[in-house]
mmCIF file as Biopython writes it, N, C-alpha, C and O atoms, coordinates in Angstrom:
data_model
#
loop_
_atom_site.group_PDB
_atom_site.id
_atom_site.type_symbol
_atom_site.label_atom_id
_atom_site.label_alt_id
_atom_site.label_comp_id
_atom_site.label_asym_id
_atom_site.label_entity_id
_atom_site.label_seq_id
_atom_site.pdbx_PDB_ins_code
_atom_site.Cartn_x
_atom_site.Cartn_y
_atom_site.Cartn_z
_atom_site.occupancy
_atom_site.B_iso_or_equiv
_atom_site.auth_seq_id
_atom_site.auth_asym_id
_atom_site.pdbx_PDB_model_num
ATOM 1   N N  . MET A ? 1  ? -28.996 13.318  10.230  1.0 0.0 1  A 1 
ATOM 2   C CA . MET A ? 1  ? -27.812 12.040  10.228  1.0 0.0 1  A 1 
ATOM 3   C C  . MET A ? 1  ? -27.040 12.946  9.230   1.0 0.0 1  A 1 
ATOM 4   O O  . MET A ? 1  ? -27.322 13.576  8.211   1.0 0.0 1  A 1 
ATOM 5   N N  . ASN A ? 2  ? -25.975 12.731  9.963   1.0 0.0 2  A 1 
ATOM 6   C CA . ASN A ? 2  ? -24.728 12.919  9.787   1.0 0.0 2  A 1 
ATOM 7   C C  . ASN A ? 2  ? -24.160 12.205  8.457   1.0 0.0 2  A 1 
ATOM 8   O O  . ASN A ? 2  ? -24.159 11.000  8.711   1.0 0.0 2  A 1 
ATOM 9   N N  . ILE A ? 3  ? -23.716 12.401  7.255   1.0 0.0 3  A 1 
ATOM 10  C CA . ILE A ? 3  ? -23.415 11.363  6.468   1.0 0.0 3  A 1 
ATOM 11  C C  . ILE A ? 3  ? -21.587 11.889  6.321   1.0 0.0 3  A 1 
ATOM 12  O O  . ILE A ? 3  ? -20.707 11.074  6.045   1.0 0.0 3  A 1 
ATOM 13  N N  . ASP A ? 4  ? -21.416 12.833  6.479   1.0 0.0 4  A 1 
ATOM 14  C CA . ASP A ? 4  ? -19.653 13.519  6.411   1.0 0.0 4  A 1 
ATOM 15  C C  . ASP A ? 4  ? -18.659 12.019  7.034   1.0 0.0 4  A 1 
ATOM 16  O O  . ASP A ? 4  ? -18.972 11.303  7.985   1.0 0.0 4  A 1 
ATOM 17  N N  . LYS A ? 5  ? -17.764 11.922  6.383   1.0 0.0 5  A 1 
ATOM 18  C CA . LYS A ? 5  ? -17.078 11.383  6.707   1.0 0.0 5  A 1 
ATOM 19  C C  . LYS A ? 5  ? -15.723 11.891  7.465   1.0 0.0 5  A 1 
ATOM 20  O O  . LYS A ? 5  ? -15.033 12.780  6.966   1.0 0.0 5  A 1 
ATOM 21  N N  . LYS A ? 6  ? -15.496 11.467  8.306   1.0 0.0 6  A 1 
ATOM 22  C CA . LYS A ? 6  ? -14.191 12.171  9.187   1.0 0.0 6  A 1 
ATOM 23  C C  . LYS A ? 6  ? -12.848 11.792  8.383   1.0 0.0 6  A 1 
ATOM 24  O O  . LYS A ? 6  ? -12.776 10.846  7.599   1.0 0.0 6  A 1 
ATOM 25  N N  . ALA A ? 7  ? -11.683 12.765  8.728   1.0 0.0 7  A 1 
ATOM 26  C CA . ALA A ? 7  ? -10.567 12.062  8.081   1.0 0.0 7  A 1 
ATOM 27  C C  . ALA A ? 7  ? -9.851  11.420  8.325   1.0 0.0 7  A 1 
ATOM 28  O O  . ALA A ? 7  ? -9.187  11.969  9.203   1.0 0.0 7  A 1 
ATOM 29  N N  . GLY A ? 8  ? -9.259  9.972   8.004   1.0 0.0 8  A 1 
ATOM 30  C CA . GLY A ? 8  ? -8.887  9.633   8.387   1.0 0.0 8  A 1 
ATOM 31  C C  . GLY A ? 8  ? -7.544  10.060  8.998   1.0 0.0 8  A 1 
ATOM 32  O O  . GLY A ? 8  ? -7.256  11.239  8.795   1.0 0.0 8  A 1 
ATOM 33  N N  . HIS A ? 9  ? -6.512  9.205   9.831   1.0 0.0 9  A 1 
ATOM 34  C CA . HIS A ? 9  ? -5.376  9.214   10.713  1.0 0.0 9  A 1 
ATOM 35  C C  . HIS A ? 9  ? -4.620  8.622   9.627   1.0 0.0 9  A 1 
ATOM 36  O O  . HIS A ? 9  ? -4.958  7.541   9.145   1.0 0.0 9  A 1 
ATOM 37  N N  . ILE A ? 10 ? -3.739  9.192   9.269   1.0 0.0 10 A 1 
ATOM 38  C CA . ILE A ? 10 ? -2.326  8.481   8.337   1.0 0.0 10 A 1 
ATOM 39  C C  . ILE A ? 10 ? -1.138  8.580   9.297   1.0 0.0 10 A 1 
ATOM 40  O O  . ILE A ? 10 ? -0.521  9.491   9.848   1.0 0.0 10 A 1 
ATOM 41  N N  . ASP A ? 11 ? -1.105  7.688   9.271   1.0 0.0 11 A 1 
ATOM 42  C CA . ASP A ? 11 ? 0.220   6.982   10.122  1.0 0.0 11 A 1 
ATOM 43  C C  . ASP A ? 11 ? 1.300   7.290   9.155   1.0 0.0 11 A 1 
ATOM 44  O O  . ASP A ? 11 ? 1.269   6.870   7.999   1.0 0.0 11 A 1 
ATOM 45  N N  . PRO A ? 12 ? 2.841   8.475   9.922   1.0 0.0 12 A 1 
ATOM 46  C CA . PRO A ? 12 ? 3.686   8.920   9.387   1.0 0.0 12 A 1 
ATOM 47  C C  . PRO A ? 12 ? 4.496   7.731   8.874   1.0 0.0 12 A 1 
ATOM 48  O O  . PRO A ? 12 ? 4.892   7.965   7.732   1.0 0.0 12 A 1 
ATOM 49  N N  . LYS A ? 13 ? 4.922   6.388   9.384   1.0 0.0 13 A 1 
ATOM 50  C CA . LYS A ? 13 ? 5.724   5.424   8.775   1.0 0.0 13 A 1 
ATOM 51  C C  . LYS A ? 13 ? 5.306   4.931   7.365   1.0 0.0 13 A 1 
ATOM 52  O O  . LYS A ? 13 ? 5.979   4.479   6.438   1.0 0.0 13 A 1 
ATOM 53  N N  . VAL A ? 14 ? 3.777   5.198   7.524   1.0 0.0 14 A 1 
ATOM 54  C CA . VAL A ? 14 ? 2.847   4.272   5.890   1.0 0.0 14 A 1 
ATOM 55  C C  . VAL A ? 14 ? 3.210   5.450   5.298   1.0 0.0 14 A 1 
ATOM 56  O O  . VAL A ? 14 ? 4.097   5.159   4.496   1.0 0.0 14 A 1 
ATOM 57  N N  . ALA A ? 15 ? 3.027   6.450   5.270   1.0 0.0 15 A 1 
ATOM 58  C CA . ALA A ? 15 ? 2.542   7.478   4.672   1.0 0.0 15 A 1 
ATOM 59  C C  . ALA A ? 15 ? 4.198   7.547   3.297   1.0 0.0 15 A 1 
ATOM 60  O O  . ALA A ? 15 ? 5.346   7.173   3.535   1.0 0.0 15 A 1 
ATOM 61  N N  . LEU A ? 16 ? 3.693   8.106   2.076   1.0 0.0 16 A 1 
ATOM 62  C CA . LEU A ? 16 ? 5.111   7.806   1.166   1.0 0.0 16 A 1 
ATOM 63  C C  . LEU A ? 16 ? 6.034   8.848   1.467   1.0 0.0 16 A 1 
ATOM 64  O O  . LEU A ? 16 ? 5.707   9.916   1.985   1.0 0.0 16 A 1 
ATOM 65  N N  . SER A ? 17 ? 7.252   8.510   1.119   1.0 0.0 17 A 1 
ATOM 66  C CA . SER A ? 17 ? 8.345   9.506   1.541   1.0 0.0 17 A 1 
ATOM 67  C C  . SER A ? 17 ? 8.046   10.858  0.405   1.0 0.0 17 A 1 
ATOM 68  O O  . SER A ? 17 ? 7.336   10.941  -0.598  1.0 0.0 17 A 1 
ATOM 69  N N  . GLN A ? 18 ? 8.860   11.729  1.032   1.0 0.0 18 A 1 
ATOM 70  C CA . GLN A ? 18 ? 8.601   12.542  -0.036  1.0 0.0 18 A 1 
ATOM 71  C C  . GLN A ? 18 ? 8.859   12.757  -1.453  1.0 0.0 18 A 1 
ATOM 72  O O  . GLN A ? 18 ? 8.242   13.439  -2.271  1.0 0.0 18 A 1 
ATOM 73  N N  . ALA A ? 19 ? 10.160  11.851  -1.606  1.0 0.0 19 A 1 
ATOM 74  C CA . ALA A ? 19 ? 10.816  11.837  -2.968  1.0 0.0 19 A 1 
ATOM 75  C C  . ALA A ? 19 ? 10.037  11.021  -3.585  1.0 0.0 19 A 1 
ATOM 76  O O  . ALA A ? 19 ? 10.198  11.069  -4.805  1.0 0.0 19 A 1 
ATOM 77  N N  . GLU A ? 20 ? 9.095   10.137  -3.162  1.0 0.0 20 A 1 
ATOM 78  C CA . GLU A ? 20 ? 8.511   9.095   -3.783  1.0 0.0 20 A 1 
ATOM 79  C C  . GLU A ? 20 ? 7.044   9.654   -4.298  1.0 0.0 20 A 1 
ATOM 80  O O  . GLU A ? 20 ? 6.616   9.215   -5.365  1.0 0.0 20 A 1 
ATOM 81  N N  . HIS A ? 21 ? 6.168   10.739  -3.458  1.0 0.0 21 A 1 
ATOM 82  C CA . HIS A ? 21 ? 5.560   11.952  -3.585  1.0 0.0 21 A 1 
ATOM 83  C C  . HIS A ? 21 ? 5.972   12.224  -4.703  1.0 0.0 21 A 1 
ATOM 84  O O  . HIS A ? 21 ? 5.529   11.728  -5.739  1.0 0.0 21 A 1 
ATOM 85  N N  . GLU A ? 22 ? 6.948   13.117  -4.622  1.0 0.0 22 A 1 
ATOM 86  C CA . GLU A ? 22 ? 7.083   13.978  -6.180  1.0 0.0 22 A 1 
ATOM 87  C C  . GLU A ? 22 ? 6.760   13.299  -7.266  1.0 0.0 22 A 1 
ATOM 88  O O  . GLU A ? 22 ? 5.914   13.565  -8.119  1.0 0.0 22 A 1 
ATOM 89  N N  . LYS A ? 23 ? 7.777   12.049  -7.148  1.0 0.0 23 A 1 
ATOM 90  C CA . LYS A ? 23 ? 7.901   11.095  -8.513  1.0 0.0 23 A 1 
ATOM 91  C C  . LYS A ? 23 ? 6.499   10.503  -8.853  1.0 0.0 23 A 1 
ATOM 92  O O  . LYS A ? 23 ? 6.365   10.011  -9.974  1.0 0.0 23 A 1 
ATOM 93  N N  . GLY A ? 24 ? 5.650   10.503  -8.161  1.0 0.0 24 A 1 
ATOM 94  C CA . GLY A ? 24 ? 4.094   9.868   -8.238  1.0 0.0 24 A 1 
ATOM 95  C C  . GLY A ? 24 ? 3.829   8.297   -8.320  1.0 0.0 24 A 1 
ATOM 96  O O  . GLY A ? 24 ? 2.880   7.630   -8.732  1.0 0.0 24 A 1 
ATOM 97  N N  . THR A ? 25 ? 5.024   7.996   -7.776  1.0 0.0 25 A 1 
ATOM 98  C CA . THR A ? 25 ? 5.374   6.088   -7.897  1.0 0.0 25 A 1 
ATOM 99  C C  . THR A ? 25 ? 4.996   5.972   -6.236  1.0 0.0 25 A 1 
ATOM 100 O O  . THR A ? 25 ? 5.392   6.646   -5.285  1.0 0.0 25 A 1 
ATOM 101 N N  . VAL A ? 26 ? 3.914   4.644   -6.319  1.0 0.0 26 A 1 
ATOM 102 C CA . VAL A ? 26 ? 4.709   4.230   -5.306  1.0 0.0 26 A 1 
ATOM 103 C C  . VAL A ? 26 ? 5.213   2.789   -5.113  1.0 0.0 26 A 1 
ATOM 104 O O  . VAL A ? 26 ? 5.489   2.170   -6.140  1.0 0.0 26 A 1 
ATOM 105 N N  . PRO A ? 27 ? 5.388   2.105   -3.780  1.0 0.0 27 A 1 
ATOM 106 C CA . PRO A ? 27 ? 5.905   0.909   -4.386  1.0 0.0 27 A 1 
ATOM 107 C C  . PRO A ? 27 ? 5.711   -0.206  -4.524  1.0 0.0 27 A 1 
ATOM 108 O O  . PRO A ? 27 ? 5.132   -0.754  -3.586  1.0 0.0 27 A 1 
ATOM 109 N N  . GLY A ? 28 ? 6.067   -1.010  -5.653  1.0 0.0 28 A 1 
ATOM 110 C CA . GLY A ? 28 ? 6.100   -2.108  -6.179  1.0 0.0 28 A 1 
ATOM 111 C C  . GLY A ? 28 ? 5.108   -1.340  -7.324  1.0 0.0 28 A 1 
ATOM 112 O O  . GLY A ? 28 ? 4.148   -2.035  -7.658  1.0 0.0 28 A 1 
ATOM 113 N N  . GLN A ? 29 ? 5.194   -0.080  -7.941  1.0 0.0 29 A 1 
ATOM 114 C CA . GLN A ? 29 ? 4.326   0.108   -9.020  1.0 0.0 29 A 1 
ATOM 115 C C  . GLN A ? 29 ? 4.633   -0.564  -10.271 1.0 0.0 29 A 1 
ATOM 116 O O  . GLN A ? 29 ? 3.793   -0.892  -11.109 1.0 0.0 29 A 1 
ATOM 117 N N  . GLN A ? 30 ? 6.116   -0.782  -10.360 1.0 0.0 30 A 1 
ATOM 118 C CA . GLN A ? 30 ? 6.322   -1.101  -11.697 1.0 0.0 30 A 1 
ATOM 119 C C  . GLN A ? 30 ? 6.931   -2.360  -11.693 1.0 0.0 30 A 1 
ATOM 120 O O  . GLN A ? 30 ? 7.919   -2.722  -12.332 1.0 0.0 30 A 1 
ATOM 121 N N  . ILE A ? 31 ? 6.144   -3.074  -10.800 1.0 0.0 31 A 1 
ATOM 122 C CA . ILE A ? 31 ? 6.629   -4.505  -10.314 1.0 0.0 31 A 1 
ATOM 123 C C  . ILE A ? 31 ? 6.184   -5.745  -11.522 1.0 0.0 31 A 1 
ATOM 124 O O  . ILE A ? 31 ? 6.734   -6.846  -11.543 1.0 0.0 31 A 1 
ATOM 125 N N  . GLY A ? 32 ? 5.126   -5.343  -12.468 1.0 0.0 32 A 1 
ATOM 126 C CA . GLY A ? 32 ? 4.791   -6.055  -13.676 1.0 0.0 32 A 1 
ATOM 127 C C  . GLY A ? 32 ? 5.336   -5.809  -14.574 1.0 0.0 32 A 1 
ATOM 128 O O  . GLY A ? 32 ? 5.312   -6.734  -15.386 1.0 0.0 32 A 1 
ATOM 129 N N  . LEU A ? 33 ? 5.977   -4.789  -14.947 1.0 0.0 33 A 1 
ATOM 130 C CA . LEU A ? 33 ? 6.944   -3.951  -16.132 1.0 0.0 33 A 1 
ATOM 131 C C  . LEU A ? 33 ? 7.554   -4.578  -16.387 1.0 0.0 33 A 1 
ATOM 132 O O  . LEU A ? 33 ? 7.695   -4.823  -17.585 1.0 0.0 33 A 1 
ATOM 133 N N  . TYR A ? 34 ? 8.500   -5.408  -15.161 1.0 0.0 34 A 1 
ATOM 134 C CA . TYR A ? 34 ? 9.656   -6.026  -15.681 1.0 0.0 34 A 1 
ATOM 135 C C  . TYR A ? 34 ? 9.818   -7.690  -15.649 1.0 0.0 34 A 1 
ATOM 136 O O  . TYR A ? 34 ? 10.887  -8.295  -15.727 1.0 0.0 34 A 1 
ATOM 137 N N  . GLY A ? 35 ? 8.603   -8.224  -15.525 1.0 0.0 35 A 1 
ATOM 138 C CA . GLY A ? 35 ? 8.096   -9.682  -15.661 1.0 0.0 35 A 1 
ATOM 139 C C  . GLY A ? 35 ? 6.561   -9.923  -14.799 1.0 0.0 35 A 1 
ATOM 140 O O  . GLY A ? 35 ? 5.764   -9.122  -14.312 1.0 0.0 35 A 1 
ATOM 141 N N  . ASN A ? 36 ? 6.586   -11.193 -14.868 1.0 0.0 36 A 1 
ATOM 142 C CA . ASN A ? 36 ? 5.117   -11.491 -14.393 1.0 0.0 36 A 1 
ATOM 143 C C  . ASN A ? 36 ? 5.329   -11.663 -12.641 1.0 0.0 36 A 1 
ATOM 144 O O  . ASN A ? 36 ? 6.079   -12.549 -12.231 1.0 0.0 36 A 1 
ATOM 145 N N  . ALA A ? 37 ? 4.733   -10.905 -11.839 1.0 0.0 37 A 1 
ATOM 146 C CA . ALA A ? 37 ? 4.398   -10.710 -10.666 1.0 0.0 37 A 1 
ATOM 147 C C  . ALA A ? 37 ? 3.986   -11.914 -10.175 1.0 0.0 37 A 1 
ATOM 148 O O  . ALA A ? 37 ? 3.167   -12.543 -10.845 1.0 0.0 37 A 1 
ATOM 149 N N  . ASP A ? 38 ? 4.425   -12.413 -9.035  1.0 0.0 38 A 1 
ATOM 150 C CA . ASP A ? 38 ? 4.207   -13.830 -8.903  1.0 0.0 38 A 1 
ATOM 151 C C  . ASP A ? 38 ? 3.514   -13.663 -6.864  1.0 0.0 38 A 1 
ATOM 152 O O  . ASP A ? 38 ? 3.652   -12.799 -5.998  1.0 0.0 38 A 1 
ATOM 153 N N  . LYS A ? 39 ? 3.064   -14.519 -6.904  1.0 0.0 39 A 1 
ATOM 154 C CA . LYS A ? 39 ? 2.572   -14.596 -5.291  1.0 0.0 39 A 1 
ATOM 155 C C  . LYS A ? 39 ? 2.930   -13.873 -4.441  1.0 0.0 39 A 1 
ATOM 156 O O  . LYS A ? 39 ? 2.166   -13.104 -3.859  1.0 0.0 39 A 1 
ATOM 157 N N  . ARG A ? 40 ? 4.246   -13.984 -4.187  1.0 0.0 40 A 1 
ATOM 158 C CA . ARG A ? 40 ? 5.245   -13.573 -2.987  1.0 0.0 40 A 1 
ATOM 159 C C  . ARG A ? 40 ? 5.577   -12.237 -3.417  1.0 0.0 40 A 1 
ATOM 160 O O  . ARG A ? 40 ? 5.602   -11.616 -2.354  1.0 0.0 40 A 1 
ATOM 161 N N  . ASP A ? 41 ? 5.859   -11.387 -4.386  1.0 0.0 41 A 1 
ATOM 162 C CA . ASP A ? 41 ? 6.291   -10.103 -4.961  1.0 0.0 41 A 1 
ATOM 163 C C  . ASP A ? 41 ? 4.711   -9.569  -4.646  1.0 0.0 41 A 1 
ATOM 164 O O  . ASP A ? 41 ? 4.793   -8.565  -3.938  1.0 0.0 41 A 1 
ATOM 165 N N  . VAL A ? 42 ? 3.518   -9.860  -4.897  1.0 0.0 42 A 1 
ATOM 166 C CA . VAL A ? 42 ? 2.349   -9.396  -4.398  1.0 0.0 42 A 1 
ATOM 167 C C  . VAL A ? 42 ? 2.002   -9.272  -3.113  1.0 0.0 42 A 1 
ATOM 168 O O  . VAL A ? 42 ? 1.462   -8.262  -2.662  1.0 0.0 42 A 1 
ATOM 169 N N  . ARG A ? 43 ? 2.227   -10.071 -2.590  1.0 0.0 43 A 1 
ATOM 170 C CA . ARG A ? 43 ? 2.111   -10.203 -0.691  1.0 0.0 43 A 1 
ATOM 171 C C  . ARG A ? 43 ? 3.444   -9.538  -0.387  1.0 0.0 43 A 1 
ATOM 172 O O  . ARG A ? 43 ? 3.516   -9.687  0.833   1.0 0.0 43 A 1 
ATOM 173 N N  . GLN A ? 44 ? 4.485   -8.928  -0.746  1.0 0.0 44 A 1 
ATOM 174 C CA . GLN A ? 44 ? 5.435   -8.432  -0.771  1.0 0.0 44 A 1 
ATOM 175 C C  . GLN A ? 44 ? 4.846   -6.444  -0.447  1.0 0.0 44 A 1 
ATOM 176 O O  . GLN A ? 44 ? 4.797   -5.801  0.601   1.0 0.0 44 A 1 
ATOM 177 N N  . VAL A ? 45 ? 4.558   -6.114  -1.665  1.0 0.0 45 A 1 
ATOM 178 C CA . VAL A ? 45 ? 3.803   -4.676  -1.832  1.0 0.0 45 A 1 
ATOM 179 C C  . VAL A ? 45 ? 2.855   -4.882  -1.150  1.0 0.0 45 A 1 
ATOM 180 O O  . VAL A ? 45 ? 3.065   -3.982  -0.338  1.0 0.0 45 A 1 
ATOM 181 N N  . VAL A ? 46 ? 1.557   -5.552  -0.654  1.0 0.0 46 A 1 
ATOM 182 C CA . VAL A ? 46 ? 0.700   -5.551  -0.113  1.0 0.0 46 A 1 
ATOM 183 C C  . VAL A ? 46 ? 0.845   -4.829  1.204   1.0 0.0 46 A 1 
ATOM 184 O O  . VAL A ? 46 ? 0.160   -3.921  1.675   1.0 0.0 46 A 1 
ATOM 185 N N  . LYS A ? 47 ? 2.103   -5.569  1.774   1.0 0.0 47 A 1 
ATOM 186 C CA . LYS A ? 47 ? 2.696   -5.507  3.351   1.0 0.0 47 A 1 
ATOM 187 C C  . LYS A ? 47 ? 3.253   -4.097  3.372   1.0 0.0 47 A 1 
ATOM 188 O O  . LYS A ? 47 ? 3.297   -3.603  4.499   1.0 0.0 47 A 1 
ATOM 189 N N  . ILE A ? 48 ? 3.664   -3.381  2.430   1.0 0.0 48 A 1 
ATOM 190 C CA . ILE A ? 48 ? 4.602   -2.374  2.373   1.0 0.0 48 A 1 
ATOM 191 C C  . ILE A ? 48 ? 3.318   -1.398  2.129   1.0 0.0 48 A 1 
ATOM 192 O O  . ILE A ? 48 ? 3.173   -0.407  2.844   1.0 0.0 48 A 1 
ATOM 193 N N  . LEU A ? 49 ? 2.483   -1.685  1.194   1.0 0.0 49 A 1 
ATOM 194 C CA . LEU A ? 49 ? 1.316   -0.608  1.112   1.0 0.0 49 A 1 
ATOM 195 C C  . LEU A ? 49 ? 0.276   -0.512  2.248   1.0 0.0 49 A 1 
ATOM 196 O O  . LEU A ? 49 ? -0.276  0.573   2.425   1.0 0.0 49 A 1 
ATOM 197 N N  . ASN A ? 50 ? -0.077  -1.720  3.143   1.0 0.0 50 A 1 
ATOM 198 C CA . ASN A ? 50 ? -1.085  -2.004  3.762   1.0 0.0 50 A 1 
ATOM 199 C C  . ASN A ? 50 ? -0.708  -3.048  5.126   1.0 0.0 50 A 1 
ATOM 200 O O  . ASN A ? 50 ? -1.018  -4.221  5.335   1.0 0.0 50 A 1 
ATOM 201 N N  . PRO A ? 51 ? 0.073   -2.090  5.914   1.0 0.0 51 A 1 
ATOM 202 C CA . PRO A ? 51 ? 0.670   -3.052  7.103   1.0 0.0 51 A 1 
ATOM 203 C C  . PRO A ? 51 ? -0.127  -3.446  8.090   1.0 0.0 51 A 1 
ATOM 204 O O  . PRO A ? 51 ? 0.409   -3.926  9.089   1.0 0.0 51 A 1 
ATOM 205 N N  . ASP A ? 52 ? -1.361  -3.347  8.038   1.0 0.0 52 A 1 
ATOM 206 C CA . ASP A ? 52 ? -2.490  -3.949  8.813   1.0 0.0 52 A 1 
ATOM 207 C C  . ASP A ? 52 ? -2.593  -5.632  8.786   1.0 0.0 52 A 1 
ATOM 208 O O  . ASP A ? 52 ? -2.823  -6.294  7.774   1.0 0.0 52 A 1 
ATOM 209 N N  . LYS A ? 53 ? -2.394  -6.099  9.980   1.0 0.0 53 A 1 
ATOM 210 C CA . LYS A ? 53 ? -1.686  -7.445  10.214  1.0 0.0 53 A 1 
ATOM 211 C C  . LYS A ? 53 ? -3.581  -7.955  9.428   1.0 0.0 53 A 1 
ATOM 212 O O  . LYS A ? 53 ? -3.490  -8.665  8.426   1.0 0.0 53 A 1 
ATOM 213 N N  . ASN A ? 54 ? -4.737  -7.678  9.780   1.0 0.0 54 A 1 
ATOM 214 C CA . ASN A ? 54 ? -6.057  -8.282  9.659   1.0 0.0 54 A 1 
ATOM 215 C C  . ASN A ? 54 ? -6.706  -8.063  8.020   1.0 0.0 54 A 1 
ATOM 216 O O  . ASN A ? 54 ? -7.857  -8.278  7.639   1.0 0.0 54 A 1 
ATOM 217 N N  . SER A ? 55 ? -5.242  -7.440  7.049   1.0 0.0 55 A 1 
ATOM 218 C CA . SER A ? 55 ? -5.993  -7.328  6.006   1.0 0.0 55 A 1 
ATOM 219 C C  . SER A ? 55 ? -5.915  -8.153  5.312   1.0 0.0 55 A 1 
ATOM 220 O O  . SER A ? 55 ? -6.877  -8.918  5.382   1.0 0.0 55 A 1 
ATOM 221 N N  . MET A ? 56 ? -4.504  -8.645  3.956   1.0 0.0 56 A 1 
ATOM 222 C CA . MET A ? 56 ? -4.700  -9.853  3.070   1.0 0.0 56 A 1 
ATOM 223 C C  . MET A ? 56 ? -4.037  -11.492 4.107   1.0 0.0 56 A 1 
ATOM 224 O O  . MET A ? 56 ? -4.504  -12.612 3.900   1.0 0.0 56 A 1 
ATOM 225 N N  . GLU A ? 57 ? -3.112  -11.253 4.973   1.0 0.0 57 A 1 
ATOM 226 C CA . GLU A ? 57 ? -2.713  -12.838 5.731   1.0 0.0 57 A 1 
ATOM 227 C C  . GLU A ? 57 ? -3.675  -13.338 6.389   1.0 0.0 57 A 1 
ATOM 228 O O  . GLU A ? 57 ? -3.739  -14.565 6.468   1.0 0.0 57 A 1 
ATOM 229 N N  . SER A ? 58 ? -4.474  -12.675 6.905   1.0 0.0 58 A 1 
ATOM 230 C CA . SER A ? 58 ? -5.548  -13.652 7.720   1.0 0.0 58 A 1 
ATOM 231 C C  . SER A ? 58 ? -6.842  -13.867 7.223   1.0 0.0 58 A 1 
ATOM 232 O O  . SER A ? 58 ? -7.877  -14.070 7.857   1.0 0.0 58 A 1 
ATOM 233 N N  . ARG A ? 59 ? -6.649  -13.794 5.941   1.0 0.0 59 A 1 
ATOM 234 C CA . ARG A ? 59 ? -8.153  -14.344 5.131   1.0 0.0 59 A 1 
ATOM 235 C C  . ARG A ? 59 ? -8.164  -15.183 4.570   1.0 0.0 59 A 1 
ATOM 236 O O  . ARG A ? 59 ? -7.325  -15.099 3.673   1.0 0.0 59 A 1 
ATOM 237 N N  . GLY A ? 60 ? -8.749  -16.173 4.560   1.0 0.0 60 A 1 
ATOM 238 C CA . GLY A ? 60 ? -8.947  -17.649 4.355   1.0 0.0 60 A 1 
ATOM 239 C C  . GLY A ? 60 ? -7.710  -17.780 2.830   1.0 0.0 60 A 1 
ATOM 240 O O  . GLY A ? 60 ? -7.522  -18.865 2.279   1.0 0.0 60 A 1 
#
């Protein structure tokens, strides 16, 4: 039984830009520092980080 996981394919459009990677930040990381994050802000960040249509939008 092979339990080793295969390396996942990373879409270059989804990968962080070089500048963001060097800073160690991700989009929306400081969204809660400047105020309370509302539902719309959270959805926008989820779309940026996980552009898969079957992730958060289509779940009940």
